[in-house]
C-alpha positions in Angstrom: 18.4 -27.2 11.8 20.5 -27.3 8.7 22.8 -24.3 8.1 22.7 -23.4 4.3 24.3 -19.8 4.4 27.1 -18.2 6.0 24.8 -15.6 7.3 23.0 -18.2 9.4 26.2 -19.3 11.0 27.0 -15.7 11.7 23.6 -15.2 13.3 24.0 -18.4 15.5 27.4 -17.2 16.7 26.2 -13.7 17.5 23.2 -14.8 19.5 24.8 -18.0 21.0 22.2 -20.4 19.5 23.4 -23.9 19.1 23.5 -25.2 15.5 21.9 -28.5 16.4 18.4 -29.1 17.6 17.6 -31.0 20.8 16.2 -34.0 19.0 18.3 -36.0 16.4 16.7 -36.8 13.0 17.3 -39.4 10.2 21.2 -39.7 9.8 22.0 -37.7 12.9 21.0 -40.7 15.1 24.1 -42.4 16.3 22.8 -45.6 17.8 23.0 -48.9 15.9 19.6 -50.2 16.9 16.4 -48.2 17.8 13.0 -49.1 19.0 10.7 -47.8 16.3 7.2 -46.3 16.8 5.0 -45.7 13.7 3.2 -42.6 12.9 -0.1 -43.9 14.4 1.6 -45.2 17.6 2.1 -48.9 16.4 5.3 -50.6 17.6 7.7 -51.7 14.9 10.0 -53.2 17.5 13.7 -53.1 17.6 15.4 -52.4 14.2 18.7 -51.5 13.0 19.2 -47.9 12.0 19.2 -48.7 8.3 15.9 -50.6 8.5 14.3 -47.8 10.5 15.4 -45.3 8.1 14.1 -47.2 5.2 10.8 -47.7 6.8 10.6 -43.9 7.5 11.5 -43.2 3.8 8.8 -45.5 2.6 6.2 -43.6 4.8 7.6 -40.3 3.4 8.4 -39.1 7.0 11.4 -38.6 9.3 12.9 -40.8 11.8 13.1 -38.7 15.1 15.0 -39.8 18.2 12.5 -39.3 21.0 14.2 -40.9 24.0 18.0 -41.0 23.5 18.8 -42.4 27.0 16.7 -45.6 26.7 18.3 -48.9 25.9 17.8 -49.2 23.0 16.9 -45.5 22.1 13.3 -44.8 21.1 12.7 -43.2 17.7 9.4 -42.2 16.1 8.4 -42.1 12.5 6.6 -38.8 11.9 6.9 -35.5 10.0 9.6 -33.3 11.7 7.5 -30.2 11.4 4.6 -31.7 13.1 6.9 -33.0 15.8 8.3 -29.4 16.4 4.8 -28.1 16.4 3.7 -30.5 19.2 6.9 -29.9 21.2 6.1 -26.2 21.1 2.6 -26.8 22.2 3.6 -28.8 25.1 6.1 -26.2 26.2 3.4 -23.5 26.1 1.0 -25.6 28.0 3.6 -26.3 30.7 4.6 -22.6 30.9 1.0 -21.6 31.3 0.5 -24.1 34.2 3.7 -23.2 36.0 2.1 -19.9 37.4 3.7 -19.2 40.8 1.4 -18.0 43.6 1.9 -14.5 44.9 1.4 -13.3 48.4 -0.9 -10.4 48.4 -1.2 -8.1 51.4 -4.3 -6.7 53.1 -3.5 -4.1 55.8 -6.1 -3.1 58.4 -5.9 -1.0 61.5 -7.7 -1.2 64.8 -10.1 1.5 63.9 -11.0 0.4 60.3 -14.7 0.8 59.7 -17.0 -2.0 58.7 -17.5 -0.8 55.1 -13.7 -0.7 54.5 -13.3 -4.1 56.2 -15.9 -5.5 53.8 -14.2 -4.1 50.8 -10.7 -5.5 52.0 -12.3 -8.8 52.6 -13.9 -9.0 49.3 -10.6 -8.1 47.7 -8.8 -10.8 49.7 -11.5 -13.4 48.6 -10.9 -12.5 44.9 -7.1 -13.1 45.3 -7.8 -16.4 47.2 -10.0 -17.5 44.4 -7.3 -16.7 41.9 -4.9 -19.0 43.8 -2.9 -16.4 45.5 -2.1 -16.5 49.2 -3.1 -13.5 51.3 -1.4 -12.1 54.2 -3.5 -10.1 56.6 -1.6 -7.5 58.5 -3.1 -5.7 61.6 -1.1 -2.6 61.7 -0.4 -1.1 65.1 0.8 2.4 65.8 2.1 3.9 69.0 0.3 2.8 72.2 -1.8 0.3 70.3 1.2 -2.0 70.1 0.8 -2.7 73.9 -2.9 -3.5 74.0 -4.3 -6.9 75.2 -3.2 -9.7 72.8 -6.7 -11.2 73.0 -8.3 -7.9 71.9 -5.9 -7.7 69.0 -6.5 -11.3 67.8 -10.3 -10.4 68.1 -9.7 -7.6 65.6 -8.1 -10.1 63.1 -10.8 -12.6 63.5 -13.2 -9.8 62.5 -11.9 -9.4 59.1 -11.4 -13.3 58.6 -15.1 -13.9 59.3 -16.0 -11.3 56.4 -13.9 -13.1 53.8 -16.5 -14.6 51.4 -14.5 -17.6 50.0 -13.3 -20.8 52.0 -9.8 -20.5 53.1 -7.4 -22.1 55.5 -4.9 -20.5 57.8 -1.3 -21.3 56.5 0.4 -19.5 59.4 -1.6 -18.5 62.5 -1.6 -15.1 63.9 1.8 -14.1 65.1 3.4 -10.8 66.3 5.4 -8.9 63.6 7.4 -5.6 64.0 4.4 -3.7 62.9 1.6 -5.6 64.5 0.1 -9.0 63.9 0.1 -11.1 60.8 -1.9 -14.0 59.5 -1.2 -15.9 56.2 -4.2 -17.4 54.3 -4.5 -19.9 51.4 -7.3 -21.2 49.5 -8.9 -24.4 51.1 -11.4 -25.2 53.9 -12.0 -23.0 57.0 
Protein backbone atom coordinates (compact mmCIF):
# COMPACT_ATOMS: atom_id res chain seq x y z
CA UNK A 1 0.00 0.00 0.00
CA UNK A 2 1.57 3.25 -1.07
CA UNK A 3 0.77 6.29 1.03
CA UNK A 4 0.18 9.33 -1.15
CA UNK A 5 -1.47 11.83 1.17
CA UNK A 6 -0.95 13.04 4.70
CA UNK A 7 -4.57 12.18 5.41
CA UNK A 8 -3.80 8.49 4.70
CA UNK A 9 -0.94 8.57 7.20
CA UNK A 10 -3.19 10.14 9.82
CA UNK A 11 -5.85 7.52 9.11
CA UNK A 12 -3.32 4.70 9.55
CA UNK A 13 -2.05 6.18 12.81
CA UNK A 14 -5.58 6.67 14.17
CA UNK A 15 -6.73 3.13 13.45
CA UNK A 16 -3.37 1.40 14.11
CA UNK A 17 -3.10 -0.04 10.62
CA UNK A 18 0.35 -0.90 9.36
CA UNK A 19 1.56 1.13 6.41
CA UNK A 20 3.05 -1.93 4.67
CA UNK A 21 1.24 -4.98 3.37
CA UNK A 22 2.02 -8.53 4.32
CA UNK A 23 3.40 -9.45 0.89
CA UNK A 24 6.31 -7.48 -0.57
CA UNK A 25 6.11 -6.45 -4.21
CA UNK A 26 8.63 -5.33 -6.82
CA UNK A 27 11.38 -3.17 -5.23
CA UNK A 28 10.22 -3.93 -1.66
CA UNK A 29 11.71 -7.43 -1.98
CA UNK A 30 15.01 -7.52 -0.09
CA UNK A 31 16.50 -10.84 -1.24
CA UNK A 32 19.30 -10.90 -3.82
CA UNK A 33 18.02 -14.03 -5.55
CA UNK A 34 14.46 -15.35 -5.84
CA UNK A 35 12.85 -18.47 -7.23
CA UNK A 36 10.43 -17.12 -9.83
CA UNK A 37 7.09 -18.63 -10.80
CA UNK A 38 5.39 -17.32 -13.94
CA UNK A 39 1.79 -16.15 -14.34
CA UNK A 40 0.64 -19.53 -15.68
CA UNK A 41 2.53 -21.48 -12.99
CA UNK A 42 5.66 -22.16 -15.02
CA UNK A 43 8.99 -22.23 -13.21
CA UNK A 44 11.59 -19.64 -14.32
CA UNK A 45 14.13 -20.98 -11.83
CA UNK A 46 16.37 -18.99 -9.49
CA UNK A 47 17.01 -15.48 -10.83
CA UNK A 48 18.64 -12.38 -9.41
CA UNK A 49 16.24 -9.72 -8.23
CA UNK A 50 17.06 -7.47 -11.21
CA UNK A 51 16.38 -10.24 -13.74
CA UNK A 52 13.13 -11.18 -12.00
CA UNK A 53 11.94 -7.55 -12.00
CA UNK A 54 12.84 -7.24 -15.68
CA UNK A 55 10.86 -10.42 -16.49
CA UNK A 56 7.85 -9.12 -14.56
CA UNK A 57 8.06 -5.75 -16.34
CA UNK A 58 8.15 -7.48 -19.75
CA UNK A 59 4.92 -9.31 -18.86
CA UNK A 60 3.29 -6.05 -17.57
CA UNK A 61 2.83 -7.58 -14.12
CA UNK A 62 4.22 -7.29 -10.61
CA UNK A 63 6.76 -9.45 -8.83
CA UNK A 64 5.14 -10.60 -5.57
CA UNK A 65 7.06 -12.34 -2.79
CA UNK A 66 4.93 -15.38 -1.95
CA UNK A 67 7.14 -17.31 0.46
CA UNK A 68 9.75 -15.05 2.12
CA UNK A 69 11.04 -17.73 4.54
CA UNK A 70 12.10 -20.21 1.85
CA UNK A 71 15.69 -20.36 0.61
CA UNK A 72 15.78 -18.68 -1.85
CA UNK A 73 12.47 -16.79 -1.37
CA UNK A 74 9.69 -17.65 -3.81
CA UNK A 75 8.24 -14.83 -5.91
CA UNK A 76 5.41 -14.97 -8.42
CA UNK A 77 4.81 -12.82 -11.47
CA UNK A 78 1.16 -11.73 -11.48
CA UNK A 79 -1.07 -8.69 -11.18
CA UNK A 80 -1.07 -7.42 -7.58
CA UNK A 81 -4.80 -6.65 -7.59
CA UNK A 82 -5.56 -10.22 -8.64
CA UNK A 83 -3.22 -11.51 -5.93
CA UNK A 84 -5.07 -9.50 -3.25
CA UNK A 85 -8.42 -10.73 -4.58
CA UNK A 86 -7.30 -14.38 -4.40
CA UNK A 87 -5.88 -13.93 -0.88
CA UNK A 88 -9.13 -12.37 0.36
CA UNK A 89 -11.07 -15.21 -1.26
CA UNK A 90 -8.89 -17.78 0.56
CA UNK A 91 -9.38 -15.98 3.89
CA UNK A 92 -13.17 -15.91 3.46
CA UNK A 93 -13.25 -19.62 2.58
CA UNK A 94 -11.12 -20.47 5.62
CA UNK A 95 -13.32 -18.34 7.86
CA UNK A 96 -16.46 -20.06 6.56
CA UNK A 97 -15.00 -23.51 7.28
CA UNK A 98 -13.80 -22.67 10.78
CA UNK A 99 -17.25 -22.85 12.34
CA UNK A 100 -17.05 -24.15 15.89
CA UNK A 101 -19.51 -26.77 17.06
CA UNK A 102 -21.80 -25.61 19.81
CA UNK A 103 -23.21 -27.75 22.57
CA UNK A 104 -27.01 -27.59 22.46
CA UNK A 105 -29.03 -28.79 25.43
CA UNK A 106 -32.25 -30.82 25.57
CA UNK A 107 -33.81 -31.09 29.01
CA UNK A 108 -36.33 -33.79 29.91
CA UNK A 109 -37.95 -34.85 33.15
CA UNK A 110 -39.11 -38.25 34.35
CA UNK A 111 -42.74 -37.52 33.55
CA UNK A 112 -42.23 -35.92 30.12
CA UNK A 113 -44.89 -37.22 27.73
CA UNK A 114 -44.25 -39.15 24.49
CA UNK A 115 -45.25 -36.29 22.20
CA UNK A 116 -42.92 -33.85 23.95
CA UNK A 117 -40.11 -36.43 23.80
CA UNK A 118 -40.69 -36.83 20.05
CA UNK A 119 -40.44 -33.06 19.53
CA UNK A 120 -37.27 -32.78 21.61
CA UNK A 121 -35.71 -35.79 19.88
CA UNK A 122 -36.50 -34.27 16.46
CA UNK A 123 -34.88 -30.97 17.51
CA UNK A 124 -31.83 -32.85 18.82
CA UNK A 125 -31.62 -34.69 15.48
CA UNK A 126 -31.68 -31.39 13.59
CA UNK A 127 -28.85 -30.04 15.76
CA UNK A 128 -26.79 -33.19 15.25
CA UNK A 129 -27.24 -32.93 11.46
CA UNK A 130 -26.05 -29.32 11.62
CA UNK A 131 -22.81 -30.54 13.22
CA UNK A 132 -23.49 -29.47 16.79
CA UNK A 133 -23.09 -31.64 19.87
CA UNK A 134 -26.22 -32.30 21.93
CA UNK A 135 -26.33 -32.64 25.69
CA UNK A 136 -29.38 -34.54 26.96
CA UNK A 137 -30.19 -33.66 30.58
CA UNK A 138 -32.57 -35.74 32.68
CA UNK A 139 -33.70 -33.13 35.20
CA UNK A 140 -34.52 -34.57 38.63
CA UNK A 141 -36.43 -32.71 41.34
CA UNK A 142 -36.97 -33.54 44.98
CA UNK A 143 -37.33 -37.23 45.75
CA UNK A 144 -36.71 -38.20 42.10
CA UNK A 145 -32.99 -37.70 42.77
CA UNK A 146 -33.01 -40.83 44.96
CA UNK A 147 -34.75 -43.18 42.51
CA UNK A 148 -33.07 -46.35 41.26
CA UNK A 149 -30.21 -45.54 38.89
CA UNK A 150 -31.24 -48.30 36.48
CA UNK A 151 -34.72 -46.74 36.17
CA UNK A 152 -33.22 -43.29 35.52
CA UNK A 153 -30.85 -44.62 32.82
CA UNK A 154 -33.89 -46.27 31.20
CA UNK A 155 -35.55 -42.84 30.98
CA UNK A 156 -32.50 -41.42 29.20
CA UNK A 157 -32.47 -44.39 26.80
CA UNK A 158 -36.13 -43.65 26.02
CA UNK A 159 -35.30 -40.29 24.41
CA UNK A 160 -32.11 -41.59 22.76
CA UNK A 161 -34.13 -44.23 20.89
CA UNK A 162 -36.38 -41.50 19.45
CA UNK A 163 -33.58 -39.41 17.87
CA UNK A 164 -34.01 -39.84 14.08
CA UNK A 165 -30.36 -39.44 12.97
CA UNK A 166 -27.31 -41.58 13.63
CA UNK A 167 -25.21 -40.39 16.56
CA UNK A 168 -22.52 -41.60 18.89
CA UNK A 169 -22.29 -41.12 22.62
CA UNK A 170 -19.35 -38.81 23.32
CA UNK A 171 -19.76 -39.03 27.10
CA UNK A 172 -21.93 -41.78 28.61
CA UNK A 173 -24.68 -41.04 31.14
CA UNK A 174 -23.27 -39.69 34.37
CA UNK A 175 -24.69 -38.01 37.40
CA UNK A 176 -24.73 -34.23 37.50
CA UNK A 177 -25.94 -31.92 40.29
CA UNK A 178 -29.38 -31.67 38.68
CA UNK A 179 -29.78 -35.25 37.45
CA UNK A 180 -28.17 -37.27 34.63
CA UNK A 181 -26.34 -35.98 31.57
CA UNK A 182 -25.40 -37.62 28.23
CA UNK A 183 -23.35 -35.91 25.51
CA UNK A 184 -24.03 -36.90 21.89
CA UNK A 185 -22.23 -36.13 18.66
CA UNK A 186 -22.82 -36.94 15.03
CA UNK A 187 -21.70 -40.40 13.97
CA UNK A 188 -22.74 -44.04 14.17
CA UNK A 189 -24.86 -45.46 16.98
